N, C-alpha and C positions, 0 to 999 in steps of 0.2 A: 121246284127242287133246285134248279140252277141258280135262281135268285137267292135262295137261302145260303148257298155256298159261296156266293160272290165275295162277301167281305173277307173271308178266309183266303180266298184266291188272291185278292189284291195285296193282303199283308204278306203272303209268301213271295209274291212277285217283287214287292218293294225290298224285302230282305235280300233277295238274290241280287238285285241291282246294287245295293249298298256294299255287299261283300265283294262284288266285282270291282267296284270303284276303289275299295280299300286295297285289294290285291294290286290294282293298277298303280296306286300311289306308292305302295311298298316297293314295287319293282322300279318305280321312277327314282325313289330316294337311294336305292342301292346303286343304280347306274349313275346317279349324280352325286356321289359321295364328295363332301367338301374336304380338301386336303388340309392336314395339320401343319402349321408353321413351326419349323424346327431350325436348330443350328447343328452343324456337323464339323468334324475334324478328321484329318487323315492320320492313321496310325503309323508311327515310325519307331524304330528301335533307337534306344538311347542308353547312355551309361547312368547308373544310379549308385548312390552310396548305400551300403548296408549298415544300418544303425540300430542301436538299442537305447531305450530311454528309461530313466529312473528318477524318482523324486526323493531328495534327501534333505539335509540340513546344513547350515553354515555355522562354523565354530570360529570364534575369534582367537587368533594366535597371540595377540598382544592386548591383554586386558589387565593391566597392572593395578594392584592395590598399593597406593602410595602411603607409606608408613613413616612414622617419626624415627629419626636416626639418633636423636639426643633427647634427654629428659628435660622438658621445659613446659611452661604455660603457653597455651595458644593465645596469641595476640589478635590475629585476624585470619579468617578464612576468606580468600579472595574470589571464590567461585561458588556457584549454586548448582543444584541438581538439574541435569539436562543441558547445562551450558557446554558449548563447544570450546575446546582448548587446543592450543598449538603446543608443539614440543618446545620445552624450555620456558613456558609461561609460568609466572608465579602463582602457586596454588595456596600457600599458607605462610604466615610469618609467626615464629615462636619468639618468646622472650629471651633476649640475649644478655640481660643484665648480669647474670652470674658469670658468664664467660668474660665479660668486660672486667669484672672484679678479679677473676683468676688471672687474666692477662696482666693487669697492673701488678699483682703480687709476683708473678713470674718475671716481669721486667725488672722489678726491684731486686730480685734474687740475682738476675744476670748482672746488674750493675754492681752489686756487692762482690760477686765472684771476680768480676773484671778488676775491681780495685785491689782485691787480695792478690790476684795474679800479677798485676803490675808491680806491687810491692815485693812479691816473692821473686820476680825476675831480677829486680835490683839487688836483692839479697844474694841470689846465686852469683850474679856478676861480681859483686864485691868480695864474696868469700872465695871465689876462684882466684882473685888477685892475691888474697892473703895466703892461699895455699902455696903460691909460688914463693912467697917470702917466709914460708914455714911458720906462720903465726897460728894457723889452725890445721887440723888434720884433714886428710882427704875424705874420711868418713863423714865429717860434718858437712862438707860440700855435697857429697852424694845424697845425704838426707834432704838438703835444701832442694836439690834437683828433683828428687822424688816428690816432694811436696808441691813443687811447681807443676809437675806433670799431673798430679791429682787435681789441682785447681783447674787445669786446662780441660780435663775430662768433666769436671763439675760444670764448667761453663758450657761445654757442648750439650750436656744433659739439660741445663736450664734453658738454653735456646731451643732445644727439641720440644721442651714442654710448652714454650710459647707457640711453636708451630702447631702442636697438637690442640692447644686452646683455640687458635685461629681456625683450624680445620673444623673443630666442633662448633664454633660460632657460625661458620658458613652454613652448617646444617640447619640453622634456625630459619633459613630461607628455603622453602620447599618448592621445587619446580616440577612441571609435568615431564615425565620421562618420554612420553610419546603423544602424538596428536590423537584426539578422540573426543568423547563426550563424557561428562560427569554422570555416572550411573547412580552414585549414592554418596552423600556427605555424611561421614561417620562421627565427626566431632563438631563442636561449636566454639565460638569465641569464649575465652576465659577458662576452658577446661585444661587440666594438667595431663600431659601425655608422657608416657615412658617410652624407652627405646623399643621399637617394634609395634607400637600401637598404631592401628590404621587411621589414616586421615580422610582419604577419599578413594573411591573406586572409579577408575577410568575404563570406558569401553572404547576400544579402537577398531576402526574398520580398515586400517591400512593393510593388514595381513589377515586374510580369512582362509579357512580350510573347508572345502566342500566334502561332505561324506555322502556317497551315493551307493545305495544298496542294489546292486545288479543281481539278477537271478543266477543261481549256481550253474544252470545249464550252459551259460556262455563263459563260465569261469576260465576255461582253457584258452579262450580267444582274447581275454583281457591281459594287458601287460603295460608296464610303465612306458610312457612316451606316446601312447595313442592319443589322437586329438579328441577333445571333448568340448561340446558347446554348452555353456551354462547360462541360465536365466533365473531371475528371482522376482517375486511380486513387488518388492519394494523399489525396483528400478526398471526403467524401460530400456536400459542399455545392456544387451547381452555381452557375455565375455567368452572368448575362446581361449582354452587352456589345454594342458596335456595331463594325462594321468601321472601323478607324482609317485604314488606307491599303492600297493594292494595289501590289505590286512591278510596275514598268512592263514588265518583260520576262517572257516565258514561260520557265519552267525547262526547259532543253534536254533533260535526261536523262529527266524524268518527264512532260513536256508538261503542266505544271500551272501555275496562277496562285497565287502566294504571297499569301495574304490575312492581314493583320495586325490583331490586336485586343489591346487592353491590359487587364490585370487589376490591380486595386489592393487591397491589404490583404485578400486572401482567405485565410481560415484553412485550414491544411493544404496549400496549394498550394506547390509547390517548383520552382525552376528546374531545367531538364533533364528534367523528367517529360513523359510524353506527354499530349496533350490532344485531346479529341474536340469538334469544333465543328459545330453545326447552324445553317446560315444560312437565314433565312426570305426566300425570293425573292418571295413574293406570297401572295394569298388566292384560292382557288377557291370562289366563292360557293355552288355546288351540286354535290354529289357523293353517289352512293349508296355508302355505306361499310358493309361487313358484317364480322363477326368472322372472323379467319383460319381458325378451326376449322370454319366453315360451308362452306368451299370444299374440295372433295375432288378428287384427281386420279384420273380414270378413263380407260379406253382412248379415249374420245371427246374427252378433254381435261379442262379444269377445269370442274367442275359444282357446282351447289348443288341442294338438294332443297326444293321448294316444297310447303307443306302445303295440301291441299284435301280436306275431309271425311275426315280421319284417314288419308289416303293421301299418301305422299311421291312427288312427281313430279320426275324429273330434268330439270334445265335447264342446258344448256351456256352458260357465261358467258365474257366477255372482261374481263380485269382490268387495273387501272392502278396507281395510287399505293398503296404500302404504308406505313402510318403508325400508330404507337402500338397495335399489335395488330389493326388494321383494314385491310381491303383494299378499294380502290375497284372497283366493278363498272361497267364502261362499257356493256355490252350483255348481254342474256340474261334479265334480270328487270325488273320495273317497281316504281315506288314503291307502298308499302302491301302488297306481297307478304309473306307470312309464310314465312320460311325456317327450316330446322332448323339448330341450332348444335351442341349436344352430342349426339353419337350419329350425326352425319352420315356418319362414316367406316364405319359398319356397315350402311348402307342400300344398296338397289338400287332401280331405277326401279319405282314403283307398290307399294312395300313398305307393309305395314300398320304404323301407328305409334300411339303413345299419348303425348300431351303430359304432361309432368310438371306436376302441379298447382301446385307451388311455384315454377315458372318459366313463368308465363303469357307469351304474346307481348307484347312492349313495344317501343317505339321505342328505337333505339340512342342512347346518350349522345353529346352533342356533343363533338367533338375539341377539346381545349384548345389555345388559341393561345399 
């Protein structure tokens, strides 16, 4: 009977031995927990800017359509679409032949009147001498003087006509009114243009206007003169400006306030591009700011891990402003607490840690204004 039950007895005994060994190994692992390598920083109060950000668009304030000021045939268009031009650069040349002919005609008229005027002046001088000798009446002399004055006015008019012709002839040379790029060429060589017909469209980036739609909830805090930082995808150079003006009405579709800021001579900035604007509403003198990676989402909420004697203690926190990779902690920690930064996501409450020697706890850097 004993011999028949022996195999079952041995199996039960072996199972008990294995369970005992497993329990012993589990206790050994618990007592010999390997510390997690982390970095830490010391919490300090610091001042921060209270800002609001919006994405808008850039409008060109100087986008002239260069038009013909005289009626003439186009001789040459000196620019092409996309070409950069400077202020005063020659854009187009119109045919000035008609103006040359009109000028010659007007000059001949001036010469004719000058000859008549010279002769009339001699007549007046001679007749005034005859009046003194009572050979002719004073009325005859007065008529001669009046004719002399008429010829003088005619000469003035003829010379003014020459000036007008010269002015019109100068309009056959068309120059760029501002620096920019040729957006569109609207005529070609040989075409006849009338007064007001467009020649080219220039897009200038010298003066741009940023339209930023900020939410109506901060409308009362926005006012002209507030500092606003601007950036655009077409340039790696941000611009600092001020609010120039606010549109008086709330935009009905988006319930936003149109904030306007002007940009001058910014390299790479282009009209029509998007622009990101950050307006500085004020300064908060004290705030506990911690790195974003130090805050971890757990079932209990947002938490940080405070370092005490190489143990990480979980602390539930309430957060506020997020700015430049930092998050404001309103409640849950105190100034001078040492909190874990790198490695926080791998921790649990009361986990054993080891601080990285190359990243000793240090106060956070002050947020740039």
